[in-house]
N, C-alpha and C positions, 0 to 999 in steps of 0.2 A: 336189533331193535324190534320191538313188538308192534310199533305203530308210528304214525307221523308225529314229529315234534311240534308242539303247539307253542309258538313263541309269543303269541298275543295273550296267553293266559285264559282264553275263552274256551268254554266247553265245545266239543264238536261231536257230530253224530257218529254212531257206530260205523266203522269202516266196513264197506261191503267189498266183495271180490270183483264185481263187474260194474263199470260205469254205464250210463245210458249212451245211446248212439251219438247224441249231440255232443255231450261232454267228451266222449272218446275221440270223436273226430276233431274237436277243438283242442284236445289235449289239456283240459282243465279238470280240477277235482270235482267229482260228482258227489253231492250229499244226499242222494236219494237212498231211502231205506225201504227194503222190501218192494222195490220197483215203484215207489210213490214218486210224484212229480218233484224233481229237484229244483233248487232255487234258481239255477242258471236258466233252465228251460222256462221257469215261471217268469223271469225278467224278460226273456226273449219272446214270450208269448207262443211257445211251441210245446207240443206234447212230448213227454218222455217215451222212448221206445227202447227195448232191449232185444236185439235180434241175433247178435253174434257173441260168442265167448272169445274175447280178444286176449285175455290173459290166462295163463295156466295157474292152477291153484297154488303152485309152489313159487310163483313169481311175486314175492312180497318184498317191498323195500320202502324206505321212508319217502313220503311225498316231498319232503324238504330237499331231497337230493336231485330232483328232476330239473332239467335245464331245457332252454328253448332249442338247442342244437341237437336234441336227441329224439325228435319226433319221428314218427314212422315215415312220413313223407316230408320232404323239405318245405312243403307248403303249409303244414298244419300250424295253428297258433301255438304259442308257448305253453308248455305243461305247467302244472301248479308249482309255485314257489312259496316259501313261507315269508320272504321279505317283500316289502311293498312300498307303495307311495302314500299310504294312509298315515294316520297320526298315531300308530301303535308303537313304532320303534324307529329310531334314526338309522339311516343306512350305515353309518360308520360303526354301529354296534353289531352289524349282522355277520361280518366275515367269520368270526369265531363260531357263531351259532351254526352258520351254514356248513363250515368246514367240519364241525363235529358231527354233523348228520350224514356225512359222506361215508360210503362203504370203505372199509379198510383194506379189503382184499381185492383191489382192482387189478385185472391182468395188465401186464406191462406192454404187451404188443397185441394189436387187434388186426394186423394185416396177415398174420401167419396162416389163419384158416378161414379168412373172410370169403375168399373165392369159392372154396369147397362148400361152405355153408350157403353161400348165394346159390350155388348150383343145386344142391340137394334139398334145401329147405324152402327156397323161393321159386326157382324156375320149375322144378318138378312138381311142386305143390300148387303153384300159382295162387297161393293164399298168403295173406299178410299176417296171419296169426300163428305162424310156425315157430317163431323165435320166443324164447323165454322172456326177453326184455323188449317188448314191442315198442316202447317209447324210445328205444335207443337205435332204432333202425334208421337207415338213410335211403334216399331214393336213388336208384341206379337207372340211368338212361342207357340203353344198349347200343345206340348209334345206328348208322345206316348199315346196309347189308355188307359193307366192306370190313366191318369191325369184327374182332375176335368174339366180343360179347354177343353180337348178333348170331354168329354161327354156333356159339355155345348154347344159346337158347334154342337154336334149330335142332340141336341134338334131342331135345325133348319133343317127342312125337305124340305125347299123350294128351297134351292140353293146348288151350288157345294161347297164341303168342301175343305179347303186348310190347309197347315201347318202353315202359318203365316197370321195374320190379323193386320190391324191398331188398335192401342190402344191409348186412350187419355193420355195426359201427366200426370205424377205423381210427377214431380219436378218443382219448380218455374223457371220462365224465367231468363236467364242469359245473361249479355252482353258478348262480345267477350273476354274481359280481366277483371280480378277482379278489383274492385274499392277499393283502400287502405282504404278509409274512412269507408267501411263496416266492417273493421277488427280492428278498434281502440279498444285497451284494450282486444284484443283477440289473441289467437295463430292461425296462424302464425303472425309474426311481420309485421308491415306496410312496413318496408324496404324489407322484403322477398316478399311481394305481389308486390311491385314495380318491383322487379327483374324478375317476371314472364313474363312481356312483354318487357324485355330487350333482345337484341340480339347482336351477334358479328357485327362488322362493315360491311357495305353492300358488300364490295369486298370480305371479308372473308366468310360471310354467303353464298354468291353466290357459292364460291368454295366448301363449305361444302355440299350444296345441290347437286352440280354437282358430287362431290366425292361419295356421297351416291348412286345416280342413275347410276353412271358409274361402281362402284366397289362392291357394296353390293346388290343393287336391282336386277341385272340380275339373281342371285341365291337365292334371298330372296324377291320375288315379292309381298310384303305385301301391296303395295299402287297401286292406279291407277295413273301412272306417268303423263299421259296426263291431267287428272283432277287436280292433284296437281300443275302442272306447270301453268295451266290457272289461278288458284287461286293465286299462288306465284307472277305471273306477273301482277296481278290486284291490284293496290294500294287501291281500295275501297272494296276489297273482299278477304282478306288474307286467308290462310289455317287455319283449326282448330288449336288453340293455342297449345294444348297438342301434337298433331301430328307433328306440325312444330318444336317444341322444341325437340321432340324425333328424328326427321330426322336430325336435326343439331347434336345431340349427336352421332348418328350412323355415320354420315359423318365425325365427328371429329376422329373417329377410324381409318380412312383410308386416310384422307386429307393430301396432300403434301404441303400445304401452309406453308412457313417458320415459321410464328408466331404460327400456330397450332402445327407443328412438334416440335418446341422448348419447348412447354409447353403442350404436348398432354394430359397427365394425369390430369393436372389442368383444362384444357379446358373441358375435358369430365366430370370432377367432378362438375364443375359449371353447365353445361347443364343438367347433371343427376339430380342435386338437384332441378333445375327449373321444369323439367318434373315430377319428383316424387312428388313434392309439389302440382302440379296441380292434380295429381292422388289422393294423400292423401286428398286433399280438396274436391274431387269429383266434380271438376269444369269442368265437361263435362257430358252432358246427353246422348250423342250418344254413344251407347255401342260398335259399331264397331270401333270408334275412340279409345276407351279404349283398345280394343284388339290389334289394330295396335300399339298403344303406348307401351303397355306391351311387345309385341314381340320386338320392337325396343330397349326397356330397357335391353333386354338380351345381348346387345352389350357392357354392362358396368359391371364391377366387383366392388362392393362397398367395401367389405372386405372379410374375409375368411369364413364368415357364408354361408354355402351351403344348408341351410334348409329354413330359413325365409328371405333370401335375395338372390340377384343375379339371374342367369338364371333359376334355379330350382323354385324359388318363383314366378318370373314373368310369366313364361310359365304356371304355375299352375293357376295363376289369370286369364290369358288369356283363358285357357281351360274352367273354370267355366263360365265366361261371354259368351264364344262361345256357350256352351251347352244351356245357357239360352235364346239365341236369335235364336237358330236353325241353327247355322253355319254348323253343321255336317249333316244336312239333304239336300236331293236333291230337290231343288226348280225349277229345269229346266222343270219339268212337268206341272207347272202352266201355264195357257194360257198367251200368250204374248199380253195382252190387256192393255189399259191405266190405268185401275183400279187395276192392279197388279204391283208387283215390276218390274222395268225396267230390261231388260236382262243384261245391262252393270253392274248393281248392283248385279245381281245373279252371274255373272262371277267373280266379285270381291269377293263375298262371298266364292266362290270355291277356288280362289287363296289364300285367307287368311287362309281358313281351311287347305289347304294342306301345307302351310308354318308352321302353328301351329302343324300339325301332325308330321312333321319332327323334329321340335325343341323339342316337348314333348318327343318323343321316344328316340332321342339322349340323352336328359337329363336323362331319366330313365336308359338308358344303362350306362351312365357315373357314376351314383351314385348307381346302383344296387337296385333301388327302384321301386315300382309298377308304371306302366304307367296309367295315367288317361284315356287314349284312348284304347278302345277295339274294335276289328273288328266288333263285333255284334251290336255295339252301333251307327254306322253311316251307311248311305246309299249313300254317295256322290260317283258318278262314278269317275273312274280314270281321272286325269287331261288330257285335250285335248288342242291342239294348239289353237282352237277357244276360249278357256277360257282366252287367253291372249289379247283378243279384249277389248279395253278400251272405255272410255266414248266418245271419238271422233270417234268411229266406226272402228278404225284401230288396227290391231294386233301389239303389242309392240315387234318389232323384236329384241330389246336389251335383252329381257328376255331369258335366256338360257333354253329352253324347255327340251332339252336332259338331262341336269343336273337335273332339277327339277323332271322329270318323273322317271329317274333312281334312284335318291336318295329316292324318295317315295317308289319305289319297294324294295330298300334295307331296308328301315325302316319297311316295312311289314315283312321282314324276321327277323328283330331284335325283333319285337313283338312276333314272333313264338319262338325265343330263350328265351325271357323273360318269356313267358308263360310256356315253357317246363322246365324251371329251377326255377319256382316259389315255395315258401314253400308249398303251397297246393298240387301242382303236385308231389313233392318229398314225401310229407306225404302220398299220395295215392299210392306211389310206382311206379309212372310213370317216367321213365328215358327218357332223351332227345334222340330222334331218330337221331343220328349223321349222318347216311347215308342219310336220307331225307334232313336234313339241309344242308349237304355238296352239295347234288345234286342241291338244289335251288341256293346256292351261286355260284356254277360252271356255271350254266345256266345264271345267272345274269352277271358274269364276261365275258362270251363269247359274250354277247349281247352289251357290252360297248366298243365303239371304243377307242383305245388307243390314247393318245395325251399328249402334254406338255403344254397345256393352264392351267390356274389356275382352272377353273371348273373341267377339267379332272383330274388334280392332287388331288383336294379335294375329288372327288369321289373315287379315288384310296385309298386315306388316310382313308376315312370312311370304305371302303371295307376291307382293311388290319386290321383295328381296330376291326371290327366285327369278322374276322377270328381268331384274337388273343384272343378276349374275349370268343369265343365259344370253341376253342380247349384247352385253359388252364383249362377249367372245367374238362377235361378228363385226367389231369396229376396227381395232388395229391389233388383234391378238396374233395367234399362230398363223404363219403364212399358209398352212395347210387348210385353214378354215376360210371359206370364201366370205367376202364382205357382203353385208345385207343392207339394202338401201334405206330401210326404215328403222334399223336397230338403234341409230342415234336418237331418233325421236322417242322410241320405246324406253330407252335408258333415261332420258331427260324426264319423261312423264313419270316413270317409276320413282326416280329420286325425289321429284316434287311431291308425289303421293306419300312417300315415306315421311317427309317432313310434316305433311298435313296430318298423318296418322299419329305421329308423336305429339303434335299439338293437341289433338283430341284426347289422347291418353293423359296428357298433363292436365288439361282442363277437367278431366274426369277424376283426377286425383289418385290414379292407380299406377303411376309410373313404376313404383317399387315392385309391382307384380310381374313386370316384364322379365322374361327368362333370358339366358345368355345370348340367344340369337338376336336380341334387340341391339346389342352393341355391334354385331356384324352388320345389321341393317343400316345403322347410322354411319358406320365407316364406308359402306358401299355407296350411300348417298353422297357423303362428303367427297369421296374420290371422284365420282362422276361430275359433281359440281365443279371440282377443281379442274377436271379435264375441259369442261365447257369454258371456264374462265381463261384457260391458256389459249384456247382457240380464238376467243373473242379479243384477247389482248393482241394476238398475232394479226387479227383483222383490223385492229384499231377501233373497234366498236366500244367506245368508252362508257356510254350510258348503259348498254346491255351488260358490259363487264361489271359496272357498279351494282346492277340488279342481281347479278349472279353472286357477287361478293356478299350481298345482304343475305342470300340463301345460305352461304357458307357460314356466316355469322350465326344463323339459326342453328346450324349443326353444332357450333361451339356452345351456344346457350343450352341446347338439349343435352349435350354431353356433360355440361356442368351440373345439371340436375340428375342425370343418370348415374354419375359417379358416386352418388350417395348410396346407391344400391349395388352397383358393379364398379369396383375400384379401377378396372382397366379402362373405363370410360374417361378417367382422368388423363390417360395417355392420348386418347382421341381428342380431348379438349386441347391439350398442349399442342398437338400436331397441327390441327386446323386453325388454332389461334395464330400460330406462327405463319401459316400460309395466308391467312387473312391479312396480317400485317405486311407481309412481303408483296402480296398482290396490290394492296393499297399504295405501298411505296412505289411499286412499278408503275401503277396508273398515274400517280402524282408526278413521278419523274418524267414521264412521256410528255407532260405539258410544257416542259422546259428543255428537254434534250431528247433527241431521237437516238442517242447513243446508249441509252440505258437498255440492258437486255430485257427482252419481252418475257422471257420464261424464267422460272425459278430454278435455282441450282439444287436439285434434290440430293445430289451426291455429297454436298457439304453439310447436310443436316446432322445434328447430334441426335441420332435416333435413340440411342440408349437413354439419354436424359429425357427425351420426350415421352418414351414409353414406360419410364420408371414410375412406380407408384408404391405407396405403403399401405397395404391392406389392413394393418392394425396400428394406427398412429397412437403410440403410447398404450400402456396397459394399466389404467387406473385400478385401484383396489375396489372391486365390486363385491362387497360381502354378500349381497343378496344372490350372487351367482353360486354360492357354496352353501346355501341354506339347507337344513334338513327338511324332511317331509312334514314336520310339525310346525314349520314356520311359514 
């Protein structure tokens, strides 16, 4: 082919051999002619510059065949594609066009000589422009000094050593969307493949995107918002498919559009299946996009499986991929030269790492399982305001830096608690240092400014949850942990504070913005209140017992509202509603007979029935979920 295929029918500028620095780093098509200012730089308000020849003169191929997974570094935005979200052509008509633009003589195996190419063209040269197809490179993290990769790099005595190097591709070239014809007589079905590039109607998906960036992204800055919006508004260069579907999924969690609100669980279920299918098909070569998508998938609850599904599973997947590409390492020390990763991408690496850090540790706390992240395994410096600077060169003021930095600090203390109470520590006779842990939590609480905004309330919710998880260890837990005289009061105060925080969140009308740890907080409060009731019943304190039962009823009412966003809260509602009824029966029975047992028989509970929930109650026909881009 002599040039790019133009599927819109519009004339396009003469193709030049070199993109400007900005378009090259963002991996988008540059329309600059004779080094004049391109339209992308004009929209972003930056100057065009041409400093390095990134392509060889004989490296020509159609723009239409480039894909998001073939960028030089796993952080770079998606390269140009001819299909889009605009009103030029429906997605369902694009598969043939895209497939016809692909190169016919693709090599069948990319692993046979990738290591030798990596050594000779990347390590020895330390330049990212040595390969013919720059857009198809991958990012290789060499690992710690124990790895073979690290010692392979050490053989190069002529140049500076880095943590990451460009690596030749090891996967075949992919169009932006899967071609159903490639999956005939194979799983998944052709109809499922067609669904992958279906989206809600334009009006609704616009609101889903806005809802995500307005209500989730400020405390969950896993994307470069400026870069995503540029791609979203470009009909010829849409965002990476897996990331886009995942953003729509997370946006559906908080979107107020009537059609979404009326069928929220169904909408989320459809978007989840599309994103998960792309993940399962491995239809994305860019590993950073996979991490971002996995983190966004934690905003959906598929069923009651908390091991191989849901947030615990997806954050584990994200962790493994992140370690593989060096997301946990400090790349800021690399020189800021055109042959190294752009600074905007390094900052995005850091933002995504610290989001992953928080999600993984909160998940470990929720389930009482080991965290995949340990303090000795990463050297990323603390998050800074400048890390919020995006691809357009501007700091994203919508990201709540105070929330992010303080929640990261709190998660660091959670790691200390998890480590101090680990089976190995207890086996060695090491008891948690309550005084030290308390001192750290007090110092943190003093440094946090009070407020009634959602980020402030969510921070307080996380803090009180940590207090409750810590101090209940010293009540009647492991015999190897000494009792603490004031831990009972600490737990009671934290449980009451959690109920008050939920009340404030509900009155503010932002309950649906709560992340999955909110369910953990509500369960912790309910368990502690139930413990208090049992002790009061044993003491015969009927009035105090009744007051505590009222608090447990508040837990039930909160869970009833929370289940609209998190389906597992329905199991919480069922559990504590049964406990409320049994405690009331117990209290009422004592007025007539002292023979009624004072405590509830937990062993005879039908736990499966109480914790069962249906995350997708019915699947009505939502035609607007499969609308084309021109609807």
